[in-house]
Backbone bond lengths (Angstrom), bond angles and torsions (degrees), N, CA, C in turn:
res aa  C-N    CA-C-N  psi(-1)  N-CA   C-N-CA  omega(-1)  CA-C   N-CA-C  phi
1 X - - - 1.424 - - 1.512 111.44 -
2 X 1.322 118.29 134.20 1.473 122.81 179.29 1.555 109.84 -62.77
3 X 1.372 114.66 148.96 1.434 118.70 -176.90 1.506 114.59 -58.87
4 X 1.329 116.12 -43.70 1.528 119.70 179.49 1.508 111.22 -64.32
5 X 1.337 116.29 -39.70 1.487 118.99 -179.89 1.539 109.25 -68.70
6 X 1.303 115.77 -39.94 1.484 120.05 179.88 1.528 111.04 -62.35
7 X 1.367 116.35 -46.12 1.453 119.91 -179.79 1.522 111.21 -62.58
8 X 1.312 115.99 -38.22 1.484 121.19 177.60 1.525 110.84 -61.06
9 X 1.338 114.86 -44.94 1.479 120.59 -179.67 1.550 110.95 -66.92
10 X 1.312 114.61 -41.25 1.491 118.91 175.48 1.533 111.40 -56.43
11 X 1.344 114.42 -44.27 1.474 119.33 179.73 1.505 111.67 -64.71
12 X 1.361 116.70 -42.18 1.455 119.87 -179.97 1.539 111.74 -62.82
13 X 1.331 114.39 -42.19 1.473 119.91 179.27 1.523 110.05 -66.70
14 X 1.352 118.49 -39.39 1.431 121.93 178.96 1.507 111.25 -63.06
15 X 1.324 118.05 -46.14 1.486 122.38 -177.89 1.551 110.20 -61.03
16 X 1.326 114.73 -46.34 1.511 119.41 -177.72 1.509 110.60 -69.05
17 X 1.314 119.35 -53.61 1.446 121.75 -170.08 1.535 112.25 -77.90
18 X 1.323 118.43 -31.34 1.458 118.72 174.15 1.486 111.91 -66.60
19 X 1.320 116.14 -36.66 1.449 121.59 178.41 1.552 109.86 -62.35
20 X 1.374 115.10 -43.45 1.445 117.92 179.25 1.507 110.69 -63.91
21 X 1.327 116.12 -41.40 1.475 121.00 -178.78 1.525 109.70 -62.66
22 X 1.320 116.66 -45.38 1.467 120.48 -178.05 1.531 113.81 -67.75
23 X 1.299 116.17 -42.90 1.493 121.35 -169.04 1.505 113.17 -94.21
24 X 1.334 117.96 -27.83 1.467 119.50 -172.75 1.525 114.15 -116.47
25 X 1.344 114.56 -46.68 1.476 118.06 -167.95 1.490 116.17 -92.32
26 X 1.337 117.97 -14.22 1.467 120.37 -171.04 1.493 114.30 -50.74
27 X 1.334 115.77 -56.40 1.494 119.07 -177.86 1.505 112.93 -69.77
28 X 1.369 117.01 -42.14 1.464 123.02 -179.57 1.529 109.95 -61.44
29 X 1.325 115.96 -46.67 1.495 119.46 179.77 1.501 110.51 -59.47
30 X 1.334 114.85 -46.37 1.479 120.43 -176.92 1.505 111.84 -58.35
31 X 1.343 114.68 -50.83 1.485 120.06 -176.10 1.523 111.72 -69.79
32 X 1.365 117.55 -32.01 1.488 121.23 -176.11 1.514 112.58 -77.03
33 X 1.353 117.16 -32.32 1.468 119.00 -171.66 1.533 113.95 -125.58
34 X 1.357 117.85 -23.52 1.451 118.05 -179.26 1.475 111.57 -61.71
35 X 1.314 116.28 135.49 1.466 119.00 176.49 1.506 114.53 87.13
36 X 1.317 116.90 -1.69 1.469 120.74 -179.86 1.560 109.31 -72.29
37 X 1.305 112.71 -26.52 1.467 115.23 175.94 1.515 110.79 -81.01
38 X 1.314 119.92 126.50 1.436 123.88 -177.01 1.492 111.33 -122.77
39 X 1.314 115.22 137.61 1.498 121.05 -178.93 1.537 107.82 -112.82
40 X 1.353 116.10 141.02 1.451 121.15 178.19 1.527 110.19 -66.76
41 X 1.320 115.48 134.49 1.510 118.71 -177.70 1.494 111.32 -114.27
42 X 1.414 119.26 -53.63 1.439 121.70 -174.71 1.506 108.04 -165.40
43 X 1.373 114.80 177.84 1.474 120.08 171.17 1.563 110.41 -116.05
44 X 1.272 114.59 151.30 1.520 118.05 176.91 1.523 106.57 -147.11
45 X 1.317 116.49 167.73 1.463 120.45 179.72 1.531 109.43 -66.57
46 X 1.322 113.21 145.86 1.480 120.96 177.87 1.532 110.98 -61.69
47 X 1.340 114.54 136.14 1.458 119.36 176.87 1.516 108.84 -124.34
48 X 1.325 116.55 149.26 1.435 121.16 179.71 1.517 112.31 -50.60
49 X 1.334 117.63 125.51 1.438 121.54 178.70 1.533 112.92 105.35
50 X 1.360 116.18 -14.38 1.501 121.04 178.82 1.505 108.35 -64.41
51 X 1.306 115.89 150.57 1.500 123.34 176.46 1.518 106.98 -74.31
52 X 1.351 117.25 122.99 1.451 119.88 -178.00 1.545 111.02 -66.36
53 X 1.359 116.34 -16.88 1.449 118.69 177.68 1.542 112.65 -69.29
54 X 1.338 115.30 -16.03 1.457 120.03 -179.19 1.541 113.34 -91.39
55 X 1.346 117.64 -1.42 1.455 122.13 178.86 1.514 111.33 -59.08
56 X 1.328 116.52 128.06 1.477 121.51 171.55 1.517 108.46 -90.12
57 X 1.303 115.63 103.35 1.453 119.70 -171.63 1.516 113.19 -70.93
58 X 1.332 116.94 -27.98 1.479 119.89 177.29 1.548 109.84 -65.06
59 X 1.324 116.02 -50.02 1.482 118.57 -179.66 1.553 110.67 -67.65
60 X 1.333 114.68 -37.96 1.464 119.37 178.26 1.539 109.65 -57.00
61 X 1.303 116.92 -44.51 1.488 121.46 -177.37 1.511 110.08 -69.60
62 X 1.330 118.47 -34.06 1.461 122.72 -179.50 1.555 111.46 -67.17
63 X 1.326 115.30 -42.68 1.477 118.61 -175.73 1.533 114.20 -100.09
64 X 1.331 114.58 -3.77 1.466 121.03 175.07 1.518 111.75 64.81
65 X 1.314 117.77 26.70 1.443 122.75 172.33 1.559 106.83 -154.14
66 X 1.318 118.53 153.57 1.475 120.15 -169.54 1.569 114.23 -71.55
67 X 1.324 114.03 134.16 1.451 122.74 173.89 1.504 108.40 -122.73
68 X 1.333 117.20 148.24 1.488 121.73 178.22 1.547 109.16 -120.02
69 X 1.298 113.76 150.73 1.445 120.13 171.73 1.538 111.77 -78.60
70 X 1.330 115.55 136.47 1.481 121.27 178.64 1.502 108.01 -105.59
71 X 1.322 113.71 129.34 1.495 118.72 179.55 1.539 108.62 -115.45
72 X 1.316 114.19 154.78 1.441 118.90 175.90 1.550 107.68 -132.40
73 X 1.370 115.17 149.53 1.444 118.24 -178.49 1.486 113.55 -65.36
74 X 1.331 114.77 133.65 1.447 117.84 175.43 1.551 109.36 -70.93
75 X 1.343 116.96 143.25 1.453 119.82 -177.26 1.496 110.81 -67.65
76 X 1.309 119.83 -26.34 1.469 121.28 -178.62 1.512 109.40 -131.85
77 X 1.298 114.89 155.70 1.453 121.42 179.89 1.508 110.25 -109.31
78 X 1.280 118.51 150.27 1.471 122.95 169.80 1.506 107.35 -107.96
79 X 1.348 115.66 124.41 1.442 124.93 177.36 1.478 112.81 -107.18
80 X 1.311 118.11 128.84 1.460 122.35 173.87 1.506 110.74 -117.30
81 X 1.325 115.13 135.44 1.449 124.37 175.66 1.535 107.02 -103.69
82 X 1.325 116.74 117.24 1.462 120.99 173.68 1.558 105.84 -100.21
83 X 1.334 114.22 106.40 1.473 119.44 -171.10 1.547 110.77 -108.35
84 X 1.337 113.27 120.78 1.484 120.12 178.51 1.559 108.73 -75.70
85 X 1.332 113.86 121.48 1.495 116.80 -178.26 1.565 107.60 -118.94
86 X 1.353 117.81 29.42 1.438 120.19 177.40 1.522 111.62 -76.58
87 X 1.287 113.70 171.87 1.526 119.66 -174.56 1.465 115.70 -61.50
88 X 1.380 118.26 -30.72 1.450 119.92 -176.81 1.535 114.56 -66.04
89 X 1.351 117.16 -17.62 1.450 120.53 179.97 1.537 110.43 -75.26
90 X 1.327 118.56 -13.84 1.475 123.97 -178.50 1.522 107.58 -89.17
91 X 1.315 116.64 55.00 1.453 120.93 -177.60 1.530 109.55 -145.83
92 X 1.311 117.07 139.23 1.468 121.23 178.72 1.513 109.26 -175.41
93 X 1.348 116.55 137.89 1.463 118.69 179.08 1.529 111.31 -116.74
94 X 1.344 117.74 -11.08 1.473 119.75 179.27 1.508 109.46 -134.99
95 X 1.313 118.05 127.76 1.439 123.82 173.81 1.511 114.57 69.85
96 X 1.338 119.08 -57.53 1.475 122.08 -172.93 1.521 111.14 -161.43
97 X 1.341 111.46 162.29 1.466 118.92 172.87 1.555 109.75 -69.97
98 X 1.350 113.25 161.30 1.443 118.31 174.36 1.516 108.56 -60.36
99 X 1.320 117.40 -39.41 1.494 122.27 -178.41 1.518 110.01 -57.95
100 X 1.351 116.78 -40.85 1.488 120.80 -176.47 1.562 108.59 -62.49
101 X 1.349 116.87 -44.55 1.421 118.99 -177.85 1.507 110.86 -67.33
102 X 1.328 116.56 -37.70 1.488 121.04 177.10 1.544 109.18 -57.78
103 X 1.293 116.74 -43.58 1.449 121.80 -177.67 1.561 108.89 -62.46
104 X 1.331 116.09 -45.94 1.467 118.85 -180.00 1.506 113.32 -63.54
105 X 1.372 116.35 -42.46 1.452 119.35 179.08 1.496 111.57 -64.37
106 X 1.350 114.80 -44.28 1.499 121.92 178.90 1.529 110.25 -59.23
107 X 1.278 117.21 -46.35 1.474 122.03 179.64 1.559 111.84 -62.61
108 X 1.345 114.16 -41.46 1.486 118.19 178.77 1.544 110.99 -63.15
109 X 1.334 116.85 -44.25 1.427 120.27 178.14 1.515 111.97 -64.42
110 X 1.365 115.55 -36.23 1.462 120.20 179.59 1.540 110.76 -64.07
111 X 1.298 116.59 -45.45 1.462 119.47 179.69 1.519 110.17 -68.47
112 X 1.317 118.15 -35.39 1.455 119.57 176.27 1.522 111.88 -61.94
113 X 1.373 115.03 -37.55 1.445 121.23 -180.00 1.498 112.81 -64.85
114 X 1.354 116.32 -49.07 1.453 118.76 -176.29 1.503 110.83 -70.98
115 X 1.332 117.02 -28.20 1.476 119.51 176.90 1.544 109.69 -63.25
116 X 1.322 115.36 -25.51 1.506 118.40 179.38 1.528 108.82 -100.44
117 X 1.271 119.44 16.23 1.472 125.64 178.36 1.549 111.84 62.09
118 X 1.307 114.30 35.13 1.482 117.81 176.92 1.507 111.00 -100.08
119 X 1.323 115.26 157.66 1.422 121.59 175.59 1.530 108.78 -85.64
120 X 1.365 117.21 150.82 1.447 118.95 177.92 1.540 110.37 -143.13
121 X 1.335 114.44 137.99 1.466 120.41 178.06 1.527 110.01 -135.71
122 X 1.322 115.15 175.60 1.485 119.46 -175.03 1.551 109.53 -140.33
123 X 1.332 111.14 139.88 1.493 120.27 170.76 1.532 106.26 -117.92
124 X 1.328 117.49 112.60 1.443 120.29 174.40 1.546 106.72 -90.93
125 X 1.328 116.32 127.54 1.463 119.89 -178.25 1.495 111.74 -134.71
126 X 1.340 115.23 148.80 1.481 123.80 169.89 1.525 104.32 -121.69
127 X 1.384 116.03 -109.38 1.502 117.87 168.58 1.503 109.75 -97.66
128 X 1.384 115.75 3.69 1.447 120.08 170.04 1.526 107.65 -150.09
129 X 1.304 119.52 179.46 1.481 120.98 -178.73 1.527 107.93 -79.84
130 X 1.350 114.82 117.37 1.460 119.80 -179.94 1.516 112.85 -83.72
131 X 1.305 115.56 -37.43 1.501 121.33 -179.82 1.490 111.05 -166.16
132 X 1.344 115.25 144.33 1.467 122.10 177.29 1.543 108.44 -122.22
133 X 1.290 116.75 123.38 1.473 122.51 173.03 1.497 108.29 -108.82
134 X 1.374 117.12 108.67 1.495 119.02 -176.88 1.534 111.48 -61.16
135 X 1.346 116.27 148.19 1.489 119.37 -176.22 1.533 110.98 -67.76
136 X 1.344 116.18 135.99 1.425 125.16 176.15 1.540 107.33 -146.06
137 X 1.329 114.15 175.01 1.457 121.04 176.91 1.509 110.70 -107.32
138 X 1.352 115.95 168.51 1.459 119.97 167.87 1.520 116.28 104.67
139 X 1.330 115.98 149.83 1.457 122.39 -178.61 1.543 110.53 -63.54
140 X 1.295 118.32 -39.93 1.462 120.81 179.68 1.540 111.07 -57.89
141 X 1.335 114.59 -41.39 1.471 118.10 -178.80 1.532 110.22 -70.37
142 X 1.334 117.42 -35.29 1.471 120.99 175.70 1.507 112.13 -63.83
143 X 1.284 119.23 -42.16 1.433 123.71 -179.03 1.554 109.65 -66.30
144 X 1.319 115.41 -36.86 1.468 120.71 175.40 1.544 109.72 -62.19
145 X 1.339 116.54 -43.44 1.476 120.68 177.96 1.532 110.36 -62.33
146 X 1.355 116.98 -42.97 1.485 118.48 -176.68 1.541 108.35 -67.63
147 X 1.318 120.00 -38.81 1.459 121.34 174.14 1.491 114.63 -56.08
148 X 1.391 113.74 -42.74 1.440 120.31 178.26 1.535 110.12 -66.46
149 X 1.296 117.09 -42.77 1.487 122.27 -179.98 1.522 109.34 -60.32
150 X 1.283 116.88 -43.43 1.518 119.81 -179.02 1.477 115.61 -72.27
151 X 1.314 117.15 -33.83 1.476 121.05 -168.83 1.491 112.56 -119.23
152 X 1.332 120.81 17.46 1.462 121.34 -175.69 1.549 110.26 -82.53
153 X 1.329 115.19 133.31 1.457 122.45 178.24 1.516 109.38 -114.67
154 X 1.330 117.83 112.05 1.415 119.51 -176.91 1.543 110.53 -78.16
155 X 1.348 113.99 151.61 1.445 120.03 179.11 1.544 109.78 -74.91
156 X 1.341 115.54 -40.98 1.464 121.97 -177.65 1.532 111.34 -108.66
157 X 1.310 116.35 152.84 1.478 120.63 176.72 1.488 112.42 -104.86
158 X 1.327 118.09 -1.01 1.477 125.30 -179.80 1.522 111.02 -80.97
159 X 1.364 114.46 169.20 1.461 120.61 179.02 1.518 110.89 -127.16
160 X 1.328 116.18 135.08 1.503 122.41 166.11 1.491 107.98 -147.52
161 X 1.323 114.29 96.69 1.462 121.43 -174.07 1.555 109.58 -67.26
162 X 1.295 116.28 -32.12 1.479 120.41 178.68 1.523 111.83 -56.00
163 X 1.380 115.12 -42.31 1.450 117.87 179.94 1.517 114.03 -60.00
164 X 1.305 115.21 -40.05 1.452 119.71 177.36 1.507 113.62 -65.40
165 X 1.314 117.26 -39.88 1.456 121.76 179.93 1.529 111.08 -72.98
166 X 1.299 117.31 -39.01 1.493 120.81 174.80 1.503 113.89 -61.84
167 X 1.348 113.21 -38.10 1.481 118.12 178.39 1.561 108.59 -66.72
168 X 1.322 117.19 -40.20 1.463 122.06 177.74 1.529 109.83 -57.43
169 X 1.306 119.49 -48.18 1.450 120.15 -179.01 1.520 113.69 -66.87
170 X 1.336 116.61 -25.00 1.445 121.88 179.80 1.529 110.37 -80.50
171 X 1.281 116.18 -45.83 1.509 119.14 -169.33 1.530 112.21 -86.56
172 X 1.340 118.02 -26.78 1.442 120.76 -178.83 1.503 109.06 -98.87
173 X 1.339 118.14 101.96 1.455 122.75 -177.09 1.515 115.14 -74.77
174 X 1.328 116.98 -32.22 1.462 120.35 179.85 1.541 106.27 -106.71
175 X 1.359 112.36 156.67 1.469 121.12 -176.06 1.556 109.97 -58.80
176 X 1.306 115.27 138.24 1.462 120.75 176.96 1.534 108.74 -140.22
177 X 1.331 115.05 171.72 1.463 122.47 173.51 1.528 106.45 -99.38
178 X 1.307 119.89 121.24 1.481 122.32 -175.47 1.506 109.94 -121.20
179 X 1.352 115.05 123.78 1.425 121.56 175.52 1.538 108.58 -99.68
180 X 1.298 116.59 123.02 1.484 119.13 176.01 1.555 108.58 -99.20
181 X 1.306 116.97 111.03 1.470 122.04 -178.59 1.552 109.99 -101.79
182 X 1.326 116.59 113.11 1.439 120.24 -172.09 1.542 109.78 -161.84
183 X 1.362 115.94 164.76 1.461 115.45 168.37 1.563 110.94 -89.81
184 X 1.352 115.24 -3.40 1.451 123.19 177.32 1.535 111.99 56.19
185 X 1.333 113.22 32.97 1.508 118.05 167.85 1.500 106.32 -90.69
186 X 1.348 115.75 103.33 1.425 120.83 -174.36 1.549 108.21 -147.92
187 X 1.351 115.97 123.25 1.450 120.20 -176.88 1.534 111.24 -74.51
188 X 1.349 115.74 -13.84 1.448 120.24 178.82 1.490 112.43 -94.11
189 X 1.354 119.01 149.33 1.419 121.32 174.91 1.533 109.77 -75.48
190 X 1.334 116.87 137.59 1.489 120.14 -179.26 1.517 111.48 -128.41
191 X 1.365 115.66 8.90 1.445 118.70 -178.68 1.549 114.37 -59.67
192 X 1.311 115.89 -42.62 1.477 120.38 -178.87 1.536 111.08 -63.68
193 X 1.336 114.77 -46.86 1.491 118.89 178.51 1.544 112.04 -63.08
194 X 1.337 115.54 -37.22 1.460 119.92 179.14 1.516 110.00 -66.80
195 X 1.274 117.72 -43.60 1.477 122.02 -178.74 1.533 108.36 -64.06
196 X 1.307 120.01 -46.70 1.476 121.81 178.39 1.539 112.83 -60.52
197 X 1.378 114.77 -45.83 1.459 119.43 179.53 1.499 111.18 -61.07
198 X 1.333 117.24 -39.42 1.495 121.11 -176.54 1.543 112.35 -73.68
199 X 1.308 116.94 -20.82 1.455 119.47 174.17 1.490 111.05 -71.91
200 X 1.313 118.03 -35.15 1.421 122.09 -178.89 1.545 112.48 -88.16
201 X 1.330 114.88 -35.97 1.433 121.49 -177.52 1.567 111.27 -123.48
202 X 1.320 115.02 177.75 1.475 119.91 175.14 1.502 106.88 -103.75
203 X 1.346 117.75 100.02 1.468 122.30 -171.98 1.529 109.00 -99.26
204 X 1.358 115.85 134.37 1.443 122.80 176.55 1.496 108.32 -125.78
205 X 1.359 117.33 132.32 1.465 122.19 -175.39 1.530 108.42 -103.36
206 X 1.337 116.47 126.61 1.446 121.65 176.28 1.542 108.12 -118.04
207 X 1.317 116.52 106.48 1.477 120.70 179.91 1.510 111.73 -92.18
208 X 1.307 117.42 128.00 1.465 123.97 177.64 1.555 106.92 -112.75
209 X 1.347 116.80 127.44 1.464 119.11 -178.72 1.502 109.61 -143.51
210 X 1.343 115.03 162.66 1.487 124.17 -179.58 1.534 108.04 -101.25
211 X 1.325 117.11 145.21 1.449 120.91 -177.19 1.576 112.41 -65.32
212 X 1.322 118.88 -21.10 1.419 121.49 179.04 1.522 111.94 -77.79
213 X 1.326 117.76 -16.02 1.452 119.91 171.78 1.565 108.25 -77.47
214 X 1.297 113.39 -27.19 1.464 119.29 -179.00 1.550 110.78 -81.89
215 X 1.330 117.41 -40.00 1.423 122.51 -175.33 1.537 111.91 -148.68
216 X 1.311 116.95 124.22 1.472 122.88 179.74 1.520 112.04 -80.11
217 X 1.367 117.97 137.48 1.468 119.90 176.94 1.527 107.21 -81.58
218 X 1.337 116.49 156.02 1.428 123.06 178.89 1.520 109.62 -89.50
219 X 1.372 115.42 81.82 1.470 118.94 -175.04 1.559 111.38 -122.51
220 X 1.343 116.99 18.82 1.456 120.32 176.81 1.496 113.69 88.45
221 X 1.323 116.02 -151.76 1.493 121.98 -174.73 1.513 109.47 -78.34
222 X 1.360 115.24 122.41 1.481 118.77 -175.71 1.546 106.76 -129.61
223 X 1.375 114.86 138.17 1.485 119.91 174.22 1.510 107.44 -87.03
224 X 1.302 116.09 121.95 1.504 120.96 177.57 1.502 108.98 -105.05
225 X 1.315 115.46 140.82 1.467 122.88 -179.25 1.528 109.27 -126.53
226 X 1.337 115.51 128.03 1.439 120.44 176.11 1.570 106.81 -77.50
227 X 1.370 114.64 118.29 1.431 120.38 -175.44 1.510 115.83 -65.07
228 X 1.346 116.38 -18.97 1.443 122.38 -177.37 1.524 112.44 -96.97
229 X 1.334 117.69 -37.53 1.478 121.03 -176.65 1.554 111.61 -101.98
230 X 1.339 116.93 -20.65 1.468 120.62 -175.50 1.525 113.60 80.94
231 X 1.334 117.01 -0.54 1.477 120.86 179.02 1.543 110.94 -65.98
232 X 1.335 116.31 136.65 1.425 120.98 -179.54 1.552 110.47 -119.33
233 X 1.341 114.77 149.01 1.452 119.59 171.61 1.496 109.86 -155.71
234 X 1.352 114.72 153.52 1.464 118.35 178.57 1.535 107.71 -93.62
235 X 1.371 113.64 141.05 1.471 120.72 179.51 1.542 108.40 -129.46
236 X 1.307 114.53 131.74 1.484 119.42 179.03 1.538 106.57 -90.19
237 X 1.342 116.11 95.65 1.481 120.78 -177.15 1.534 111.07 -75.72
238 X 1.320 118.34 -10.71 1.460 119.12 176.67 1.540 111.64 -72.85
239 X 1.338 117.18 -13.55 1.453 122.19 178.73 1.520 110.80 -79.71
240 X 1.343 116.48 118.00 1.444 121.13 179.47 1.564 110.92 -62.79
241 X 1.327 113.44 -36.12 1.511 117.83 178.77 1.490 112.03 -62.55
242 X 1.352 117.54 -41.94 1.438 122.76 177.41 1.501 111.79 -64.65
243 X 1.306 116.91 -43.02 1.461 120.99 -179.54 1.497 110.95 -63.61
244 X 1.362 114.73 -41.79 1.472 123.08 178.77 1.516 111.15 -63.40
245 X 1.346 115.86 -44.08 1.460 121.74 -179.58 1.557 110.08 -63.40
246 X 1.361 114.19 -41.72 1.462 119.71 176.23 1.507 112.72 -59.51
247 X 1.308 116.74 -44.22 1.479 121.84 -177.21 1.541 107.66 -70.65
248 X 1.328 120.22 -37.94 1.418 121.63 176.76 1.511 112.33 -64.41
249 X 1.361 116.45 -36.40 1.498 121.67 174.74 1.510 109.29 -60.93
250 X 1.349 116.74 -44.14 1.447 120.39 -177.38 1.556 110.96 -64.43
251 X 1.317 116.81 -44.69 1.463 119.01 178.69 1.513 111.91 -62.33
252 X 1.343 116.82 -40.02 1.442 120.57 178.04 1.523 111.61 -64.80
253 X 1.350 116.56 -41.49 1.443 123.01 178.00 1.492 112.59 -60.29
254 X 1.351 115.31 -44.45 1.455 121.21 -178.56 1.550 110.89 -67.60
255 X 1.364 114.88 -39.34 1.455 118.81 177.87 1.522 111.26 -62.03
256 X 1.306 117.31 -40.11 1.480 123.34 177.96 1.521 109.27 -64.74
257 X 1.345 116.91 -43.79 1.454 122.83 -179.46 1.538 109.70 -63.50
258 X 1.287 117.58 -44.43 1.460 121.85 178.19 1.531 112.47 -60.98
259 X 1.354 113.03 -37.48 1.443 117.63 178.18 1.526 111.75 -68.60
260 X 1.311 118.68 -35.03 1.476 121.91 175.71 1.510 109.72 -63.23
261 X 1.343 116.27 -46.19 1.495 118.59 178.41 1.502 112.02 -63.52
262 X 1.311 116.30 -41.23 1.476 119.95 179.60 1.537 112.05 -63.37
263 X 1.340 118.78 -45.96 1.421 122.97 -179.46 1.553 110.75 -67.98
264 X 1.316 117.33 -26.88 1.446 119.65 -179.58 1.520 111.24 -90.61
265 X 1.342 116.11 -4.07 1.465 124.40 178.58 1.555 110.99 63.17
266 X 1.350 113.59 37.31 1.438 118.24 -177.31 1.547 109.79 -107.09
267 X 1.382 114.17 133.56 1.477 121.25 173.85 1.514 109.18 -65.73
268 X 1.319 118.04 142.36 1.438 119.91 -178.16 1.559 111.41 -148.82
269 X 1.337 113.49 157.90 1.476 119.96 175.64 1.526 106.46 -151.79
270 X 1.354 114.90 143.80 1.461 120.84 177.38 1.527 110.32 -113.21
271 X 1.291 117.36 136.57 1.466 124.30 -174.62 1.504 108.74 -130.05
272 X 1.374 118.76 124.56 1.435 122.46 176.93 1.527 108.38 -88.58
273 X 1.302 116.91 146.59 1.471 121.66 -174.42 1.528 112.41 -62.28
274 X 1.308 119.46 -25.16 1.483 121.41 179.28 1.538 112.61 -96.19
275 X 1.300 115.25 9.80 1.488 120.77 178.46 1.495 112.35 -113.59
276 X 1.340 114.07 169.70 1.512 118.69 -175.41 1.506 109.21 -85.98
277 X 1.346 115.78 116.19 1.482 118.50 179.27 1.522 112.54 -75.15
278 X 1.320 116.29 -17.94 1.514 121.07 178.43 1.533 108.45 -60.74
279 X 1.320 113.98 -48.27 1.489 116.30 -178.96 1.504 112.48 -64.99
280 X 1.340 116.69 -39.56 1.462 121.34 177.70 1.532 111.31 -62.28
281 X 1.297 119.61 -43.73 1.453 121.78 178.72 1.498 111.10 -67.02
282 X 1.317 118.93 -39.47 1.442 122.66 178.22 1.539 109.34 -59.42
283 X 1.340 117.32 -44.36 1.413 122.26 178.25 1.529 111.86 -61.39
284 X 1.347 114.34 -41.44 1.458 119.15 177.60 1.499 112.36 -61.57
285 X 1.341 117.58 -45.62 1.428 123.40 180.00 1.552 109.62 -61.37
286 X 1.373 113.76 -44.13 1.459 118.01 -177.03 1.536 110.82 -62.80
287 X 1.303 117.03 -39.91 1.486 120.72 -179.48 1.529 112.21 -61.56
288 X 1.351 116.22 -25.38 1.481 118.76 -175.05 1.515 110.59 -92.57
289 X 1.305 119.24 -6.04 1.478 119.50 -178.51 1.531 112.13 -83.54
């Protein structure tokens, strides 16, 4: 992308997403995520009603009576965006590509973060870690992130969500809030990595998908190409049985994905590229309050 065109797009994204952050998401973001990061403060004797998960077993053994760890809210939060940059995101049949919506959602979350004086960083992943931007504060840092989101070219077109999550747990030593932005089309199982990452951090999954993945149009014989493998095949979309089978596959895939999120105790939301992501994010924030 040419520099002038890139700067123009950065400015357009900034105007739209900063406005959303300022006018819509500020309070919801703050109440949904602020204070989720907890820092260890001290230990004290166990009192009736304390969470047994907070018991410090080493101190308890030393004094022969139960002690619990006391935590206090950290004044600032660290937000990480795990952005899928694999080939399947370069697809869209209505309004925009999945990648375009991911950029807007990521930028909106980034401006919401800095408005609350939080740090924000990015992990770009495909089937490996493409790039890591360490968390920092400030508008200049946000604009750098948006430029990278708009103009990033991945080396690989494959997907491995587990690699992105495992890198998060390795590189982020303190608890953070991590948004995974992806279509979650992954031939590999990532439930274990998601569960482990969510034990250490507060992980939220944002799925972006196109309506044609959900339902095929009846437009006759169509050549389909897998954006990640390059494999091509002809599909007769005029067949009601084929369209029904495709829709059944989608419903089954979504049910399995929802089960993964549920078992990992991860908050999630799905957004279609021809729908309003603002409403979806508002609902996500509301569920967490």
